[in-house]
N, C-alpha and C positions, 0 to 999 in steps of 0.2 A: 280743078278738072278733073273728076270721075269716069270712069269706064268698069265695063260692066265685061267678065271671060265672056268669050267667044261662049253661042250659047243660050247663054244668061240673060237675062232681062232685057233692054232694046238691041244687044250681041246679034246677028243668027251664024250660023257656020255651023258646028259639031263641038257639041264641051268637050274641052279637055278631060283624061279620065289623069293625066302626072301632074305636080306644082312642077316639073320641068317644062313641059307644053304653054302653060299660063306663062312660065315666067319669058322664054321667047315673044310669047305675043306682047309681052309688055315690055321687053325692051326693043323687036321691033316696033310699036306705036312712039314711042318717045322718039326715037333715032325717026321715019314716016315723018313726028312733025317738027325733030330740024332740031331738035334739047340735044343741048351736050349734058347738060346740068341740071340734076333736079334737085328737091324737096320731097318726097318716097313717104306716104301715110298708107299702111294695113291694121286692115282690121283679122282677127281670127284669121281665115284662108290669108288672106290679104298680106296680112302679116310675114306668112311664111310664103308667100313670093314676092314678097318684098326679098328676104331675103336667098332667092335662090337670082333673081334679078342684082342683082350687089354679085353673090358669087361669080357669074356671066359681065359684069361690068360694073365691079367694083367704085368707078372711076365717077360711071353717072349718078349715083345718087349723091349730093352736099345736109342733106338734113332728114336723120332716115326719126320716124313712127311709127312705133312697132305696140298694138293693140292684144291683151291676149292672147299671143301668140307664142311659138317654140319652138326649136332648132331643130334641125331635122334626129334620130332620135333623141327627142329631148321625154318627160320625166309622165308615163302617162297618154300620151299620144297618141300610140300604137293602138288603146284601145278607145281613141275616138270613139265608131264602126260601131264599138259594139255597148258604148253609152248610152251614144245618139239614137240605137233601136227600142233599148229596151227606158227611159225613158223617155221618148217622144209615145211607144205605145201605153206605159203606165201614165203617160197622162192625158190619152186619147182616150183612156178607158175612166175616168176617172170623169171626161168630158168638162177633161181643159187645154190651155194652148202649148202648143207645144215647150213656145217660147218662156213658159215662164216657167215651169223646173230647170228648161235645159239653161239662162241666161242668168236668170235672179237666184239668191236665197232665198230657203225655206221660211222665214223669217220675216216678222210685220214689218221689220225694215224694207223687205223686199219682195213681199210681193208687193206691195204701194206701190216703191216700183217699175214692177211690169204691172200689177190693171197701168202706171201713170204713161208709161212706153208702147205700151197697144192703143191707149184711146191716139199716144200722140200719130201710132202711124195713120190709122184714120182722116187726121187734117185733113191729108190731099188726098181728093176726087177728082181729080182727073190728070192725063201723062204717066201712072203708076208702071211701073214694072209688073211684065208678065207675073204669074203663079213660079216658081220653080216645081221642073217636071221631077220628075221619080225619075230617069235618067237621066238626068242632069244631081238629083242628089244624092243617086250609084254614083256617078262616074266620081264626086271631088268627096266620097269618103275613100271608095277609094283610092285614092292620091291622097289621101294622107296621114291613108294606113301604112303609105309605103315609107311614108317619109316619119313618120315615129319610126319602123324598121330599118333604119339610113346608119351612114354611122354617120356623128359626125363633121360640119366641112367646120373649116377658119376661110372664112374671106371674110374680114373686117381690115383686111388692110384697105386703102384713097376714100375709103366710106369712112364722110363729117361724121360733125355730133350725131346724140343720136340719142333720143326719147323714148323709156319705154312704162310702158300702165299694165298697167292686170289686176284680177280683185281677185280674194287671198282665197274665196273657198270655187275656184274659175272650178266645175266640175271632165270640160271634156275639153279645158291648156288646167295643168294644174301647174296653182300659181307658182314652184320651183321652177318650173321654163321663163321668170321674166332671168330670174339667178341664174341659168346657164349662159340666157341669151346677157350679160351684162360678163360676167367674162369671156366670150368671144369681140362684145366691144364696150372694151374697158375707154373709162371715164361719162360712160351715156348715163344719162338722169332716169332711175329708177322710181316710180311708185306704185304701190301695192294700195285698191282703194280696199279700207277696212267691209263687210258684211258684205259684197258682191262679188257677180260670180261671171261668167262670162259674155258678161252684158254690164262688165265694168260700166264701161262708157257711153250705154242708154241712162243707166242708175243717175252716175255722178259729168251729168254729161254738164252743165254748163261750168265746173270746175276741170271737167278737163279739156274744155275747148281755150279756155281762161289761160292755159296750163299749155297748152298749142301752140296760143297764137305770141304768149311770148318770148315760146324756144325758139320761132319761126323767126321773130322781129330779130335776132342776135345773130 
């Protein structure tokens, strides 16, 4: 099951401007559905929210997959707002899609992966989510900035197995965060994809899906 946060995509309500608030909503949703133990996949902001869920209810999570995420106070996370805005504006001025420089490397491999990803996004023509509003974008960047300035939180107790994946050239959440997450989750499996950025799981989608299915199967 995929979940939209409050005020994002198909969900109504006022968008949360804190990671803690988003995590409270996810915990409430899981419990409202009657689950007491779930597998959870979080990408980027989702991977950060998943950590906050684990801090609140560690025994709620069995297997955890974190992609291009970082812990509280992780390397470079407090700079996400500046990086996202400056890189996005530069892309607009050069008539490029902001997702290209934000999610992919500037190498030939990265540019090719970006083109393929943007083409895949256009394949679905019905039932698409609403575009992210400026207010939502601002609220989430504010939440990420505060997360990046927080002190690290020890939260692994009770969480089952973990899979951590990252891109080696992530502009938004530097790859060093994968190492920091592994420290919080002893025994976690860590994969860093080469020549890839914040969209590593989009670029290596076949490899990632195969690895995630194998991880969740056992």
